[in-house]
N, C-alpha and C positions, 0 to 999 in steps of 0.2 A: 911487750905485746901491744900496748897502746900506740907506741910509735910505729910499730909495724902496720897496725890497722890503719893509722893515719896515712901511711905511705900508700897502702892499697887504695884508700879512698881518693887520694890525690891522683894516683896514676890512672884511676878509672874515670876521672873528670874529662869531659869532652873538650878538646882544644877549641880556643876561640875561633869563630868564623872569620875568614879573611875579609878585610874591608874592600869594597869595590870602588868607593868614592875616594880615591887616593890622589897623590900629587900629580901623577901623570894624566889621569882622567880629567882633573880640573884644569891642568895646564893646557891640555889639548883643546878643551872646550873654550878657554879664554883665547887661545890662538885662533881657533876657527871663528870666534865672534869677531875679532879684529879684522881678520882677512876677509870675511864675508861682508863686513860693513864697508870695506874699501871697494871691493869689486861690484857690490850691489849698488853703490852710488853711481857706478858706470852703467850697470845693466838697466836700471830704471830710466835713465836718460838717453840710452843709445837709440831707441826707435825715434824719439823726437829729434835727436841730433842728425840722424841720417835723413829724416824728413826735411829738416832745415837745409841740408846739403843737396836735397833733390833726388834721393835714391829710393828704390822700390822695396817691397817686401821680399822679392827674390834676392836682392842684395843682402838684406838683413839675414835671411835664411842661410845664404851662402857663407856669410861671415861667421855665424854661430856654428854651422855644420862643419866647416873646415877647421875652425879652432878646436872644436870638440874632438875631431878625428885626430889631430896632432896630439892633443892631450891623451887620447886613448892609447896610441901606439907608444908614447913615451912611458906610460904606466907599465906596459909589458916589459920593457927593457929595464926600467929602474927597479921594479919589484924583484926580478931575477938577480940583478946586480947586487942588491942589498942582501939577498940570501947568500950570494957568493962571497961577499966581503965580511958578512957577519955583524955589521953595524949599520945603523940607519939614520941616526940623529943628524949628523952633519949634512947628509944629502937632503933630508927633508927640510932642514933650515934653509938651505940654498934655494929650494923650490919656492918656499914662502917669500923669500926676499925677491926673487925674480918676478913673481906675481905682483908683489907690492910696488915695485919700481915701474912695472908696465902700466900701472894706472895713469901715470902722468903722460904717457906717450899719446893718449887720445887727444890731449890739448893741442898737438901739432898737426892733427889730421885735416886735410882739405878734400879728400876723396875716400871712397869706400875701400879702396885697396890699402890705404894707409891704416884705416880702421881695422881691416882684416889682419894686417901685420901686427898691430898693437894687441889685438885680441889673441892672436896666435902665440905671441910671446908670453902673455899672461897665462894662457891655458897650458903652454908648455910647462911652466913652473908648477901650475896646479896639478897637471898630470904626473909630473915627476915626483911630487911629494905625497900624493894621496895613498898609494899602496904601502908606502913606508910608514906613514902615520897609522894606517889601519892595522898593519901587522904589529906595530908597537902597542897599539891600544888593545888588540886581542890578547897580547902576551902580558898585559899589565893587570888583568883581573882574572879571578877564577872563572872557569867555563860556565858555571851555573848563573853568573851575573853578567854575562857578555851582552845580553840584550839591553840591560840597564845602562851599561857603560857606553855602548854605541848610541843609544837613545839620548843620553845626557850630552855626549859630545855633539850630536846633531842638533840638539836643542840650543846649545851655545852658538853653533854655526848659524842657526836660523834667527836667534835674537840679533845677531849681526845683520842678517838679511832684513830685519825689521828696521833697525837703526839706520842702515845705509840708505834705503829708499826714502825714508823720512827726511834725512839730511839732504838728499839729492833734490827732492821735491821742494822742501823749504828754501834751500839756497837758490833754486831756480826762480822761485817767486820773489826772493829778495833781490837777486841780481838782475832778473829779467825786466823788472819795471823801469830800470834806468839805462838799459842797453840799447844802443843804436844798431849794432851788429847782432843779429839774432843768434849767431853761433858763439858769441863771446861769453855769455853766462855758462854755457856748457863747458867751454874750455877751462874757465876758472875753477869750476867744480871738479873737473878731472884732475887738476893739479892738487887740490885739497885732498883728494882721495889717496894721495901718497902717504898721508899721515897714518891712518889706520893700517894701510897695506904694509908699510915698513915696520910698524909697531908689532904686527903679527910675528914677523921673523924674530924680533927681539924677545917677545914673550915666549916663543918656543925654545929659544936658546937658553933662557934663564929659568924656566920652570920644569921642563920635561927632562927626566933622567932615563938614560938608555940602560936596558937590561941586556948585558952582553950575551951573545950566543956564539956557538961554534960556527965558523964559516962552512958553507956547503961547497963541495968540490964537483957538484953535478953540472954537466954541460946543459946549455939552454934547452935544447929539444928533449934531452933526457928528462929534465925537470918537468917539462910540459907533459910528457908521457907518464910520469909518476903521479900526477894529480889523481885523486880518487875518482872512480867512475860516477858516484852519486853527484859529486860536484860538477863534473863535466856534463851530466844530464841536466842539471839545473840551469846550465848556461843557455840551453835552447829556449826555455821560457823567458829568461832574462833578455836574450837577444831579440826575440820576436816582439816583446813589449817595447824594447828600445827602438824598434823600427817606427813606432808611432809616437814616441815620447819626445816631442819637439821642444825646442828651446822656449823658455818662458817669455822671452822678449817678443815672440810672435803672439803670445796671449795678450801682452800689453798693447801691441800694435792692433790687435782685434778690438780691444776696448776703445782705443783711441779712434779708430775708424768708425765704430758704432756711435760714439758720442760726439764726434766732431761736428756733424750738421746742427746739433742743438746747442753745443757749448762753445764752439770755436776750437781751432787746433790746439792752442796753448793750454786752455783750460781743460780740454779733453785729455791732453797728455798728462796734466797734473792729476786729474781724477783717476786715470788709468794707473798712474804711479801709486796712488793711495790704495787702489784696489789690489795692486801687487803687494803692498804692505799687508793688506788683509790676508792674502795668500800666505805670506810668511808668518803671520800671527798664528794661523791654523797649523802651519808646518811646525812651528816651535812648540805649540801647545800639545800636539799629539806625539812628538818624537819620543819623549821619555816614557809616557804611558804605554805606547805601542811596544816599545822595546821591553819594558818590564812585563807586560802582558804576554809577550812571546816567550819569556823565560818560563812561564807557567803553562801556557797552552800549546806551545810549538809555533814555528815560524811560517810553515808552508801555507796554511790556510789564510793567515793574516796577510801574507805577502800577495796572495792571489786577490784578496779583497782590495788591497791597495792598487793593484793593477787595474781592477775593474772600476774603481773610483776615477782613475784617470780617463778611462774610456767614456764614462758618464759625463765628465766635465767637457770632453770634446764634443759629445752629442749636444750638450747644452749650448755651446758656442754655435754649432750648426743651426740649432733652433733659433738662436738670437739673430743670426743673419737672415734666416729664411722668413721669419715672422716679425722681424724688427722688434724684438724684445729688448727694450732699452732701460727699464727701471734699474737704478744703481743697485738696489737690494738683490735683484736677480743676478746681475753680473758679479756682485760680491759673493753670492752663493756658489757660483762657478769657480771663482778664484779660491774660495775656501775648500771646495771639493778637491781641486787640483793640489792645494796645499796639504790636505790630508793624505792624498796619494803619494806625494813626494816624501812626507814624513815616514810613511810605512816603507817605501822603497829604500830611502837612505839608511834607516835604522836596521832593517831586516836583511837586505842583501849582504851587508857587511857582516852582521852577526851570523847569518847562515853559512857564509863562507868560512868563518872561524870554526864553526861546528863541524863542517864537512871535511876540513883540511886540518887534521890534528898535528901533523908533523911541522914543528917550528921552522925547520930549514926549507920548507916549501911554501910557507905562508906568504912571503913577499911575492913569489911567482904567482900564487893563486889570486892574490888581490890585483896583481898586474893584469892577469888574464881577464878577470871580472871587469876591470876598468876598460880594457880594450874592447870587450864585447859591448859594454855600455856605450863606449865612444863611437864605435862603428854604427851602432843603432842611432845615436844622436846625430851623426853626420847625415845618414840616410833620411831620418825623420825631418830634420830641419830643412835640408835642401828640397826634399820632395814636397813637404807641406808648403814651404815658401813658393816653390815653382808651380804647384797646383793652384795656389792662391792667385798668382799672377797670370797664369795661362788660362785658367778656367774660372774659378770662383772660390771664395772661402768655404762654400758648402762642400766642394770636392775635397779640399784640404782637410777639413775636420772629420769628414766621413772616413777618409783613409786612416787618420790617426786613431779614431775610435775603433776601427776594425782591427788594427794591429795590436792595440792595447788589450782588447778583449781576448784575442787569440793567445797573447802572452799569459793572461790570467788562467786560461784553461790549461795551458801547458805546464805552468809552474805548479798548479794544483795537483797534477798527476805525478809529480816527482815524489818518490819514496826514499 
């Protein structure tokens, strides 16, 4: 009887709660850290590099917008293909490798078209891998911890986005003081960015384990039609917000132009790069807490708040140009607000998609569609903001961005 009672007691014991901080979550965070360190070394220096080559904000906006659009359309195809094949790791690893190798191509550029080509190659790899990684991440943790997992991975990504700009700015200071050709320091740093970029592919290959799934036999358009209607409704808010969510390089350019009359072009570019580091510190600091909080409070309201923070940052830049608000503390607060916005968007759009699309064989497609909507928005936002800036003024550019972001916040908040 005692043995029987013991058996009953043991059988009534609750099973241990599954761990969310597992090998895949940590491995993807490390991979994202290395990859982002590499391409953020490029991002922080790209506005200064194009300025040295003699190109305008419209060229920068076109470079970023076209590259983002290529990335977005690749996401749509790669996500569906991974569902069709039933495995994702090898394809994702190839995307990381392509992005890493592209870092060195910027060293060969003598015109903005070559910069556009190099950026497009890198963003092709980035777009190819992103829905595959997100689908693997969503499947690696229990649903109730999905916000934590996405927040942790985004925090790792953003730590790389802190390290990368710091390296870029520091190396520019080191190499720039001895250079006779103003473009030479930029080119050397672009070559050094190969190291973390290729290291990301190696990290992904050695740390992440694939959880095999059954391949889907659903045709492409049939898979699109099978996506749940709440997910499709959420894409309207995501897309409208994306129409104003311009590339962060334009924010760096804004700070550079605001500070250049007082500090000179090179020092203004370095200060703007450090402000961007501040943006990424806020991004990293909020990514995990926001994701964890969304597991308890829900994601819709927090995501709308993140969208609204992006609109307020744009209004802040409008005010800086309108009233010549140049204190570095003020500019840092705008970069910080934008960093908070990006932390919310990056952590919660991915987690929300995992919640709304429960079918494993449709998740790659869903993340591909999400990436495509974001990418089309990025293309329109970067090109329109850059063009309004060049044709009219930065006031028109940032007013447009703030309006679109605020409209996206209102739409996503209404999604049930």
